[in-house]
N, CA and C of each residue as an Amber inpcrd file, in Angstrom:
protein
   258
  34.4490000  66.0150000  21.0860000  34.3860000  64.7850000  21.8380000
  35.0500000  63.6790000  21.0210000  35.9220000  62.9110000  21.6450000
  36.6420000  61.8290000  20.9790000  35.7530000  60.6010000  20.9020000
  35.7380000  59.9770000  19.7440000  34.9460000  58.7600000  19.5590000
  35.8420000  57.6710000  18.9910000  35.9020000  56.5390000  19.6620000
  36.7000000  55.4140000  19.1950000  35.8990000  54.5860000  18.2040000
  36.5800000  54.0510000  17.2140000  35.9300000  53.1910000  16.2360000
  35.9970000  51.7320000  16.6480000  36.6320000  51.4410000  17.7620000
  36.8180000  50.0650000  18.1950000  36.1870000  49.8460000  19.5560000
  35.6890000  48.6370000  19.7590000  35.1820000  48.2520000  21.0710000
  36.2620000  47.4190000  21.7430000  36.5180000  47.6430000  23.0100000
  37.5300000  46.8870000  23.7320000  36.8500000  46.2210000  24.9240000
  37.0910000  44.9270000  25.0720000  36.4760000  44.1670000  26.1450000
  37.5360000  43.6180000  27.0840000  37.1750000  43.3960000  28.3260000
  38.0250000  42.6940000  29.2700000  37.6020000  41.2430000  29.2600000
  38.5800000  40.3480000  29.1860000  38.2820000  38.9300000  29.0520000
  38.4700000  38.2030000  30.3760000  37.5910000  37.2620000  30.6660000
  37.7660000  36.4580000  31.8820000  38.8360000  35.4120000  31.6490000
  39.3990000  34.9060000  32.7220000  40.3190000  33.7810000  32.5820000
  39.5140000  32.5010000  32.7660000  39.9460000  31.4430000  32.1040000
  39.2410000  30.1720000  32.1490000  40.2250000  29.0930000  32.5730000
  39.8820000  28.3220000  33.6050000  40.7320000  27.2250000  34.0770000
  42.1760000  27.6680000  34.2840000  42.3650000  28.7780000  34.9820000
  43.6880000  29.3290000  35.2950000  44.4780000  29.7640000  34.0630000
  43.8200000  29.9230000  32.9420000  44.4640000  30.4080000  31.7300000
  44.7140000  31.9050000  31.9050000  45.8870000  32.3720000  31.5080000
  46.1690000  33.7960000  31.6410000  45.2800000  34.5950000  30.6880000
  45.1040000  35.8460000  30.9900000  44.2900000  36.7010000  30.1280000
  44.9020000  36.7720000  28.7330000  46.2450000  36.8490000  28.6490000
  46.8910000  36.8990000  27.3410000  46.6280000  35.6210000  26.5450000
  46.7550000  34.4560000  27.1960000  46.5040000  33.1930000  26.4890000
  45.0570000  33.1100000  26.0190000  44.1450000  33.5960000  26.8360000
  42.7270000  33.6070000  26.4590000  42.5240000  34.4730000  25.2120000
  43.1250000  35.6600000  25.2130000  42.9810000  36.5650000  24.0720000
  43.6270000  35.9770000  22.8230000  44.7980000  35.3470000  22.9720000
  45.4750000  34.7420000  21.8320000  44.6340000  33.6060000  21.2490000
  44.0840000  32.7650000  22.1070000  43.1840000  31.6990000  21.6410000
  41.9750000  32.2850000  20.9260000  41.4710000  33.3810000  21.4460000
  40.3090000  34.0410000  20.8250000  40.6670000  34.5620000  19.4380000
  41.8690000  35.1440000  19.2930000  42.3040000  35.6130000  17.9780000
  42.3580000  34.4490000  16.9990000  42.9590000  33.3210000  17.4190000
  43.0420000  32.1440000  16.5490000  41.6450000  31.6670000  16.1480000
  40.7350000  31.6230000  17.1080000  39.3600000  31.1750000  16.8310000
  38.6930000  32.1090000  15.8160000  38.8430000  33.4140000  16.0280000
  38.2120000  34.3820000  15.1320000  38.8080000  34.3140000  13.7250000
  40.1150000  34.0170000  13.6270000  40.7280000  33.8530000  12.3050000
  40.0510000  32.6920000  11.5830000  39.9590000  31.5480000  12.2480000
  39.3970000  30.3610000  11.6000000  37.8890000  30.4380000  11.4120000
  37.2270000  31.3400000  12.1390000  35.7900000  31.5690000  11.9330000
  35.5350000  32.6690000  10.8960000  36.6020000  33.1320000  10.2500000
  36.5160000  34.1570000   9.1890000  35.9440000  35.4800000   9.6950000
  36.2550000  35.8410000  10.9190000  35.7240000  37.0660000  11.5080000
  36.7580000  38.1810000  11.6340000  37.9990000  37.9510000  11.1740000
  39.0640000  38.9450000  11.3210000  39.2100000  39.7500000  10.0380000
  39.2150000  41.0570000  10.1950000  39.3820000  41.9760000   9.0700000
  40.8640000  42.2700000   8.8350000  41.6150000  42.5230000   9.9330000
  43.0370000  42.8290000   9.7970000  43.7950000  42.4270000  11.0580000
  45.0980000  42.2160000  10.8670000  45.9910000  41.8630000  11.9770000
  47.2260000  42.7400000  11.8630000  47.6470000  43.3240000  12.9870000
  48.8740000  44.1010000  13.0270000  49.8200000  43.4410000  14.0240000
  51.0990000  43.3620000  13.6560000  52.1060000  42.7570000  14.5200000
  53.2650000  43.7280000  14.6830000  53.7630000  43.8680000  15.9150000
  54.9420000  44.7050000  16.1530000  56.0930000  43.8260000  16.6180000
  57.2790000  44.4050000  16.6870000  58.5030000  43.6440000  16.9430000
  58.5070000  42.8780000  18.2700000  57.8010000  43.3590000  19.2660000
  57.7900000  42.6680000  20.5580000  56.7590000  41.5390000  20.6120000
  56.2410000  41.1290000  19.4410000  55.2840000  40.0330000  19.2760000
  53.8670000  40.3800000  19.7310000  53.5910000  41.6620000  19.9250000
  52.2280000  42.0800000  20.2190000  51.4380000  42.0730000  18.9160000
  50.2930000  41.4130000  18.9350000  49.4220000  41.3800000  17.7600000
  48.0830000  42.0110000  18.1290000  47.5320000  42.7300000  17.1790000
  46.2200000  43.3360000  17.3330000  45.3560000  42.8630000  16.1840000
  44.2480000  42.2310000  16.5220000  43.2970000  41.7800000  15.5120000
  42.0860000  42.6970000  15.5560000  41.6810000  43.1680000  14.3950000
  40.4560000  43.9500000  14.2710000  39.4320000  43.0400000  13.5940000
  38.3380000  42.8040000  14.2990000  37.3030000  41.9290000  13.7700000
  36.3880000  42.6950000  12.8250000  35.6160000  41.9670000  12.0740000
  34.6900000  42.5750000  11.1170000  33.6190000  43.4070000  11.8080000
  33.3510000  43.1340000  13.0970000  32.3810000  43.9220000  13.8550000
  33.0380000  45.1050000  14.5700000  34.3210000  45.3870000  14.2500000
  35.1330000  46.4880000  14.7960000  35.6920000  46.2090000  16.1830000
  35.4590000  45.0380000  16.7380000  36.0630000  44.6970000  18.0270000
  37.5730000  44.5520000  17.8360000  38.3350000  44.9810000  18.8350000
  39.7940000  44.9390000  18.8050000  40.2660000  43.9540000  19.8830000
  41.1300000  43.0030000  19.5040000  41.6950000  42.0490000  20.4570000
  43.2090000  42.1540000  20.3510000  43.8760000  42.3420000  21.4910000
  45.3280000  42.4830000  21.5050000  45.9330000  41.4380000  22.4190000
  47.0020000  40.7890000  21.9630000  47.6850000  39.7690000  22.7560000
  49.1430000  39.7050000  22.3210000  49.9430000  39.0240000  23.1180000
  51.3410000  38.7810000  22.7740000  51.4420000  37.3390000  22.3030000
  51.9040000  37.1590000  21.0570000  51.9950000  35.8030000  20.5160000
  53.2460000  35.1040000  21.0380000  53.2160000  33.7800000  20.9970000
  54.3370000  32.9830000  21.5170000  55.5570000  33.0550000  20.6070000
  55.3470000  32.9860000  19.3120000  56.4410000  33.0480000  18.3510000
  56.1270000  34.0750000  17.2890000  57.1540000  34.7520000  16.8080000
  56.9400000  35.7740000  15.7950000  56.2780000  35.1500000  14.5620000
  55.3080000  35.8070000  14.0390000  54.5480000  35.4070000  12.8420000
  53.5770000  34.2530000  13.0510000  53.3830000  33.7620000  14.2690000
  52.4230000  32.6680000  14.5080000  51.0260000  33.0350000  14.0080000
  50.5830000  34.2390000  14.3440000  49.2330000  34.6630000  13.9560000
  49.1580000  34.8640000  12.4350000  50.2180000  35.4170000  11.8440000
  50.2430000  35.5800000  10.3930000  50.1690000  34.2150000   9.7050000
  50.9030000  33.2340000  10.2330000  50.8640000  31.8830000   9.6540000
  49.4450000  31.3220000   9.6790000  48.7350000  31.5430000  10.7780000
  47.3540000  31.0610000  10.8690000  46.4480000  31.7950000   9.8820000
  46.6770000  33.0840000   9.7120000  45.8720000  33.8550000   8.7600000
  46.0790000  33.3280000   7.3450000  47.3130000  32.9990000   7.0070000
  47.6090000  32.4600000   5.6770000  46.9370000  31.1020000   5.4960000
  46.9630000  30.2640000   6.5240000  46.3220000  28.9460000   6.4440000
  44.8120000  29.0530000   6.2590000  44.2160000  30.1110000   6.7610000
  42.7620000  30.2730000   6.6550000  42.3420000  30.9870000   5.3720000
  43.3130000  31.4170000   4.5710000  43.0170000  32.2410000   3.4000000
  42.1030000  31.5510000   2.3890000  42.3050000  30.2710000   2.1570000
  41.4670000  29.5680000   1.1810000  40.0050000  29.5690000   1.6150000
  39.7780000  29.3800000   2.9070000  38.4110000  29.3410000   3.4450000
  37.8090000  30.7430000   3.5800000  38.6140000  31.6800000   4.0850000
  38.0820000  32.9750000   4.4990000  38.4090000  34.1420000   3.5730000
  39.3460000  33.9550000   2.6720000  39.8260000  35.0830000   1.8940000
  41.0030000  35.7270000   2.6150000  41.6000000  36.6920000   1.9650000
  42.8040000  37.3290000   2.5130000  42.4690000  38.2620000   3.6690000
  43.2290000  38.1250000   4.7470000  43.1610000  39.0340000   5.9010000
  44.2950000  40.0390000   5.7340000  43.9980000  41.3050000   5.8950000
  45.0380000  42.3330000   5.8170000  46.0300000  42.1030000   6.9560000
  47.3380000  42.0250000   6.6190000  48.3750000  41.8100000   7.6230000
  49.3590000  42.9680000   7.5830000  49.5700000  43.6030000   8.7220000
  50.3850000  44.8060000   8.8200000  51.4960000  44.5490000   9.8190000
  52.7290000  44.9570000   9.4610000  53.8520000  44.8360000  10.3950000
  54.4320000  46.2050000  10.6590000  55.1080000  46.3250000  11.7770000
  55.7680000  47.5540000  12.1560000  57.1220000  47.6260000  11.4860000
């Protein structure tokens, strides 16, 4: 039997915000709340954040490295977040 190590949730939209924008905002919030364990980014700007509770959040960022830049800015407060690129 296959067992996933990650929990995946469906997110509601808020005030006509797209699901992707909601997820991207959530990733930014979790970074600044020191809840992100690792972030992976691929060439098409898809980012996957793995939270410390094993939850997985995936979104398409607006600009390449935007999420990495935020992770670096939070490093003093939160410590280093593992950043992985394709």
